C-alpha positions in Angstrom: -0.1 -0.4 -0.1 1.3 2.7 -1.1 2.2 6.4 0.5 -0.6 8.9 0.7 0.2 12.5 0.3 -1.2 14.4 3.4 -2.3 18.5 2.6 -1.6 19.5 5.9 -3.4 23.3 4.8 -6.6 21.9 4.0 -6.8 19.7 7.3 -6.9 22.9 9.3 -8.7 24.8 6.5 -6.2 27.6 6.5 -4.2 28.9 3.3 -0.1 28.3 2.8 0.8 31.3 3.4 -0.9 31.5 6.9 0.5 33.1 10.0 1.7 31.0 13.3 -0.8 32.7 15.3 -3.4 31.8 13.0 -2.6 27.9 12.3 -2.8 27.9 16.3 -5.9 29.2 16.2 -7.4 26.9 13.6 -5.8 24.1 15.4 -7.8 25.2 18.9 -11.2 25.5 17.4 -10.7 21.8 15.0 -9.7 20.6 18.5 -12.7 21.8 20.0 -15.4 20.6 17.4 -13.7 17.2 16.8 -12.7 15.8 20.4 -14.1 12.8 21.2 -15.8 13.7 24.6 -17.3 16.5 22.2 -19.0 13.7 20.2 -20.3 10.7 22.3 -22.5 9.8 19.1 -19.5 9.0 16.8 -16.4 8.7 18.8 -14.4 6.7 16.1 -15.1 9.3 13.4 -14.1 12.1 15.8 -11.0 10.4 17.2 -10.0 10.1 13.4 -10.1 13.0 12.4 -8.8 15.0 15.9 -5.5 12.7 15.2 -5.5 13.9 11.8 -5.9 17.9 13.4 -3.7 16.9 15.7 -1.4 15.6 12.8 -1.2 18.3 10.3 -0.9 21.0 13.6 2.6 18.3 14.5 4.1 19.8 11.1 2.8 23.3 10.7 2.9 24.3 13.9 6.4 23.6 14.2 9.0 25.7 12.0 11.5 23.2 10.9 8.5 20.6 10.2 6.7 23.0 8.4 9.3 24.2 6.0 10.5 20.7 4.9 6.9 20.4 4.7 6.8 23.4 1.8 9.9 22.2 0.2 8.6 19.1 -0.6 6.2 20.4 -2.7 5.7 19.2 -5.8 8.7 16.6 -5.3 6.7 14.7 -2.5 6.2 11.5 -5.0 9.7 11.2 -5.5 10.4 11.4 -2.1 7.5 8.9 -1.2 8.9 6.5 -3.3 12.4 6.3 -1.7 10.4 6.5 2.0 8.2 3.5 0.6 11.4 1.6 -0.9 12.7 1.3 2.9 9.5 1.2 4.4 9.4 -2.7 2.1 13.0 -3.0 2.8 11.5 -3.0 6.5 8.8 -5.1 6.2 10.8 -7.6 4.8 13.4 -8.0 8.2 10.7 -7.5 10.4 9.3 -11.1 9.4 11.2 -11.6 12.3 14.5 -10.1 12.7 14.3 -6.2 12.5 12.9 -3.6 14.3 13.8 0.2 14.0 13.6 2.2 16.6 11.8 5.3 15.3 10.5 3.2 12.0 6.9 2.6 11.1 5.0 -0.7 11.3 3.9 -1.3 7.8 1.3 0.0 5.8 -2.0 0.7 7.2 -1.2 0.7 10.5 0.9 4.0 11.4 4.1 4.3 12.8 5.6 4.3 15.8 4.2 8.6 16.0 0.3 7.2 16.1 0.4 9.4 13.0 0.2 8.1 9.2 2.6 6.9 7.1 3.4 10.0 5.4 4.3 11.6 8.5 6.4 8.9 10.0 8.3 9.2 6.0 8.8 12.5 6.5 8.6 13.9 9.9 9.0 11.7 12.8 12.8 12.5 13.0 12.7 16.4 12.2 12.1 18.8 15.5 12.1 18.9 18.7 10.1 17.6 21.3 10.8 14.0 20.2 11.1 10.9 22.6 14.9 11.0 23.5 15.1 14.6 22.3 16.2 17.9 24.1 16.6 21.3 23.2 17.6 24.1 25.4 17.7 28.1 24.9 20.2 29.3 22.4 21.3 24.9 21.9 21.0 22.8 19.4 17.7 20.1 19.1 19.8 16.9 20.6 18.1 13.3 20.2 20.4 9.9 20.7 20.4 8.0 17.8 17.9 4.7 17.8 19.0 1.5 19.4 18.9 -1.2 15.9 18.0 -4.8 16.2 18.4 -7.9 14.0 19.0 -11.7 14.4 22.1 -13.1 13.8 22.2 -16.5 12.7 24.5 -19.1 14.6 25.7 -22.3 13.7 25.7 -24.7 17.3 29.7 -25.1 16.6 29.7 -21.7 16.5 27.9 -21.3 19.7 30.6 -23.4 21.2 34.0 -22.4 19.8 32.5 -18.9 20.7 34.9 -16.0 19.1 35.1 -13.3 16.8 32.6 -13.2 13.8 32.8 -11.2 10.8 29.2 -9.5 10.1 27.0 -7.7 7.4 24.8 -5.8 8.2 22.3 -3.8 5.9 20.8 -1.0 8.8 18.9 2.2 8.2 20.9 5.3 9.5 20.1 8.9 9.5 21.1 10.8 6.3 24.7 12.3 6.4 24.5 14.4 3.7 21.6 16.6 5.0 21.3 15.2 8.9 18.2 14.1 9.2 16.1 16.8 7.9 15.6 15.8 4.2 16.7 19.3 3.2 19.4 20.7 2.0 19.0 24.3 1.8 15.8 25.2 -0.1 15.8 21.5 -1.8 15.2 18.2 -1.1 18.3 15.9 0.1 19.4 14.4 -3.6 20.6 11.5 -1.2 17.9 10.5 1.0 15.3 12.4 -1.5 13.3 13.5 2.0 13.2 11.0 4.0 16.2 12.0 6.5 17.1 8.2 6.3 19.2 5.5 3.7 20.1 1.7 3.5 23.9 1.6 4.3 26.3 -1.3 4.1 28.1 -1.7 7.6 30.7 -4.7 8.6 31.4 -5.9 12.2 33.8 -8.3 14.1 31.4 -9.4 16.7 32.5 -11.3 19.7 30.3 -14.4 20.1 29.9 -15.5 23.8 30.9 -19.8 24.7 27.7 -21.4 24.9 25.5 -18.2 23.7 21.5 -19.6 23.5 18.4 -18.8 21.4 17.5 -15.8 21.7 19.9 -14.0 23.9 21.1 -10.4 22.6 24.3 -9.5 21.7 24.9 -5.9 22.1 26.8 -3.2 20.3 27.7 0.0 21.6 27.1 2.7 19.8 27.3 1.1 16.9 23.1 1.7 16.4 21.4 4.9 14.8 22.9 8.6 14.3 22.3 10.7 17.0 20.7 13.7 16.0 22.4 17.5 16.5 25.3 15.8 18.1 23.5 13.0 20.2 25.2 10.0 21.4 25.2 7.2 18.5 22.2 4.6 19.6 22.9 0.6 20.1 23.0 -2.2 18.0 21.6 -5.5 18.9 21.8 -8.6 17.4 19.4 -11.6 18.4 21.0 -15.3 18.7 18.9 -17.3 16.3 19.8 -21.1 15.5 18.5 -22.0 11.9 17.5 -25.7 11.1 20.6 -27.7 11.6 21.2 -30.2 8.3 24.6 -31.3 9.1 25.7 -34.4 10.0 25.6 -35.8 12.6 22.8 -33.9 13.6 22.7 -32.1 17.2 20.2 -31.7 18.3 20.0 -28.7 22.2 18.2 -28.8 25.0 19.7 -25.9 27.8 23.6 -26.9 27.6 22.7 -30.4 26.9 23.7 -32.2 23.7 21.9 -35.0 21.9 22.9 -36.6 19.0 21.7 -40.0 17.4 24.2 -42.6 17.1 23.7 -46.1 14.5 25.1 -49.0 16.0 25.2 -53.0 15.1 22.9 -55.4 16.5 26.3 -57.3 17.7 28.1 -54.2 19.4 24.4 -54.0 21.4 24.3 -57.3 22.0 27.6 -58.6 22.6 29.0 -54.9 23.7 32.0 -53.1 22.5 33.1 -49.8 21.8 31.8 -46.9 19.6 32.9 -43.6 17.8 30.7 -40.5 18.8 31.2 -37.6 17.0 31.0 -34.5 19.9 31.8 -31.0 19.5 35.2 -30.9 20.3 36.1 -33.9 17.8 35.5 -37.9 18.4 35.8 -39.9 21.4 35.3 -43.7 21.9 32.2 -44.6 23.9 31.8 -48.0 25.8 29.0 -49.7 25.5 27.7 -52.7 27.7 26.5 -56.3 26.7 23.3 -56.1 26.0 22.3 -53.0 25.7 18.8 -51.9 24.2 17.6 -49.8 20.8 17.3 -45.9 21.8 19.3 -46.6 25.1 20.8 -43.3 25.7 24.4 -43.0 27.4 25.8 -39.4 29.1 28.8 -38.2 28.1 30.0 -35.7 30.8 31.4 -32.5 30.5 30.7 -33.4 26.4 27.9 -30.3 26.1 27.7 -26.5 25.2 30.0 -24.5 27.8 27.9 -23.1 31.0 28.1 -18.9 30.6 27.8 -18.9 33.8 30.3 -20.9 36.4 32.2 -22.6 34.2 31.7 -25.9 32.5 30.2 -27.6 30.5 26.6 -29.6 30.1 26.4 -33.1 29.1 25.6 -35.0 25.6 23.5 -37.6 25.3 24.1 -39.8 23.2 21.1 -42.2 21.5 22.3 -45.9 20.1 20.1 -46.9 17.2 20.1 -50.3 16.7 20.2 -51.2 12.6 19.7 -54.5 11.1 22.2 -56.7 8.6 21.5 -56.5 5.3 21.8 -58.9 2.6 22.1 -61.5 4.4 24.4 -64.7 3.4 22.5 -68.3 3.4 25.1 -69.0 6.0 24.3 -66.2 8.4 20.3 -66.6 7.7 20.9 -70.2 8.5 22.3 -68.9 12.2 20.1 -66.1 12.5 17.6 -69.1 12.7 18.9 -71.2 15.1 19.6 -68.3 17.1 16.0 -68.2 17.1 15.2 -71.4 17.5 17.5 -71.2 21.0 15.9 -68.2 22.2 12.5 -69.8 21.5 13.6 -72.9 23.5 12.9 -75.6 21.4 16.6 -76.6 21.0 
């Protein structure tokens, strides 16, 4: 669903050259008229109209936002195409993994501001009074950069070993050309096309803690969105995710314990013996007692995932899966029949 243009002057019923006091007067008059408390017979209609009036005044009542709105002019459609491209990217990422602190929530729902997608695309990062922002007399408006969050796909082996991992991400950030205002001089910023934000590819060397778990967050301090007016940068949070493991052998994790299935011949199960078991740190030898049943779980102490606190590691559990020999010779079949007869007590 494309971004729709909002004629804020029409909403407030004022001309484009209206003075600040006339805009404020029109807003107060309309706000009293359409306040939901004053319209008990049509509360939903009044609420929508009241919100539209608030949005219009949020832009036209702020000198910086109004200047940008006027600069957009007939060029708003080209700017909206850029904003829509960035929003589609965000929505694709938000299937699981992307969350921008000040970004919209998708078509038709309104964004983080509670106003329209048009407002969020062009004005949510402009002017004072926003969350995290502050302005003092004679000082430039400052706002801390957005915290960004995305997923980090890891394998169990990477989580077991820990250490450095190079990560390349495409992140949305404040436009470096217009510093988030969307305008340069008296025109629309040519780089961000008025949105105040751009998509940039960034590379990081991320330190993976040993034993890190699903959904655990790794914080990269100061690697989030750029601040406005000299404000500090936000942080970047990487949410750990383990995609389905299709490697061989296939390990399953429960807390800090690991589970793996291991084929074992019927001879080993019946007579006992030694088997080679894969672990995260290499193959080890495990002794199988005689008479072990198929599907028996055997424990290898300390061969699981590293504990993140207190040292040590979890355990690894090996499920022995009995395998039946195939393509038996006549002699082998004869011996199995004799064994069966012995077990039935017919010898």
